[in-house]
N, C-alpha and C positions, 0 to 999 in steps of 0.2 A: 761184525756186521749186524745191522738191525734187521729184524724180521719185517716182512711186508706189512703185517698188522701194526707194527710200531710206527712205520713211516706214514701211514694214512690215518692213524687214530685221532690226532688233534684237529684234522681238517673239518669234520662235521661241526665240531663245537665252534670253530672260528666262523663258519658259514652261518650258523644259527645266531651267533652274536651280531654278525653284520646285518642279518635280516631283521633282528629285533630293533637295531638302531634305525634302520630305514623305516620300519613300521612306526616307531615312536616319532620320528621326524614327520612322517605323513600325518599322523594323528594330531601332532602339534600344529601343523600347517592348516589342517581342516578346522581345528578349534579356533585358530586365529582368524580364519576366513569367516567362520560363523559369527564371531564377535564383531568383526568388521561390518558384516551385513546388518547385524542387529543395531550397531551404532549408527550406521548410515540410515537405516529405517527410522530410528528415533529422531535423528537430525532432520530428515525429510518431513516427518510428521510435525515437528515443531515449526518448520518453515511454512508448511501448508496452513497450520493453525494461525500463525502470525498473519499470513496473507489474507485469510478469511476474516480475521478480526479487523485488519486494516481496511479491507473492502467494505465490511459492514459499517465501520466508523465513518469512512469518507462518504459512503452513500447517504448516510444520515446527515453528516455535517454539511454537505453541499446543498441540502434542501433549503430552498428560499422561502417556501410557504407564502407565496403571494396571496393565496386564499387559505382559509381555514375550513375545516369540515362543517362548521356551523352555517356556512353559506350555501350548502346543498340541501336539496329536498328530494323526496321520492313520492310517487303516487302510491297510496296504500292499496292493499288487496281488496278493500271494500269501497274503493272509489274516492277516498278522501286524500288529504295531503299530509305527509310526514315531513315536517320542517325540523332539520337538525338544530336550528337556532333555538328551538324550544327546549333543547337539552343542554344549554350552556351551563357550565359548572357541574356537569354530570359526566360520568364515565360511560361511554357508548360502546357496546359490543355489537358489531355488525357481522352477520354470518350468512353466507350464501347457502341455501338449503335445497333439499330435494326429497321427494316422497318415496323414490324407489332406489335408494342408495344403501350401501352396506353400513353407512354411518347414520341412517335416518333415526335410529334410536337416540341419538344425541338430542333430538327434540325434547325428550323427557328431561335431560339434564339442563338444557337451556331454560326450560320452564321453571325448574327448581332454582336456577340461578336468578332468574327474574323475580320469583316469589320471595326469595331470601334477601335480596339486595335492592329491590325497587324503592324501598323507603330509605336507602342509604346512598342516594345519588348515583344510581346505576340504571341504565336502560338497555334492553336487549332488542335488536331489530333483526328479524328474519327476512332474507332476500331470496325468494324462489327464483331459480334459473334452470333452463334446460340446456345450458352450454355443454353439459357433460352427459346429455341424452338420458337423464333419469328423472325428469320432471315434465312429462308430456301433458299433464292436465291443465284445465282452464283455471283462472283465478278462483272461481267458485269451488271447483273440485279440490283445489289445494287447500282452501280455507276449511272446507268441510272435513277433509282428511285430517288436518291438524287439530281441529277442535274435537273430532270424534275419537281419535286415537291417542292424543296427548294432552287434551284440554288446554291447548295453547291460547293464551290471552295477551301475550306481549305483541307489540306492533309488528305487522308484516307488510312488506311492500307488494306491489303487483309483480308478476313474473317479468324479469328483465334479463339483459345480457350483463355479465360481469367481466368478461374478457373479450378481446378482439376490438375491431373498429367500431362496433355498435355498443360497446360497453357503456354503462351509465357513467355520466361525468364524474361522479364520486370515485369510481374505481380507477378512472384514468388519472384523476388527481392524486389518489393514494399511490399509484404506480410511479408517477412523476416525482413525487416528493419523498417517498419512502424507499422506492426501489423494487426489485423483483420479489422481495418478501411479501409485498402487498398483493401480488397477483395470485388469485386462487388457482391452485393446481388441481383441485377436486372440490366436491361438495363439502360443506361444513368447514370451510376455511374461515378463520376468525380474525377480524381487524379490530384492534382496540384503539379507540379515540380517547385521548386524555382530556382533562378538564380545560386544557388550553386550546383544544380544537385541532391538535396535531396527532398524527399516528404515533401511539406510544409503543405498540408492539403488535406482532402478528403471530398466529398459531396455526399450524397445519391441521388437516382433517383428523390426524391420529391423536391429537391432543384433546382429550375429553374435557368438556366444561366443568366436570366435577373433580378433575384431577387436582392434586395438591399444588402442583406447579402453576396451574391456571388460576386457582382460587387465591393463592398467595399473591400473585401479580395483581389480580383484581382488587384485593383488599389494600395493597400498597397504593394503587392508583386512587382508590376512594379516600384514603387518608391524606393523600398529597395535597 
């Protein structure tokens, strides 16, 4: 006869082996699940990227451009007229600006841009607006602020609306022909008009006019 200890000795080993197998299977299943989620995420990311690219392409491709930017004009901040037709064959940078914004220091970089490239077929136009509740001053106050704090001497329009039903016709035209990218979401939104009078590109407030990305694009447009 076998002793009691002999009869129960192998059982714990068998149980441990079975537990290890279950654990290994569970770990394998979890790893496979993670790989599946990562793969699904990558596929979804690619799909979203493709959709965005297609949306951007078709929004531009469907533009009819019955008018060009050169057909618009603005009242200047000092009571004169800014005719965009005077800037044919130039690259035009149009920026909605404000004196009490976190991006107001971009005035300095816009002035540098104007100083460095005005003799290379580029013009900068500042468009004061209170659409974002950060430009409460009068035209004279805005002009004095810009000249005193940033020595601004590039063209400035009078204070106008750049969004909504009362937006200046130029901004409605840009929206209709370029799409949502042309609509200012905040102050210091930049619309680049190419030499052909069409919207070449837009840059949001966070893109500084002195950034490499912005300067490279401007230089490409000047050379085109």
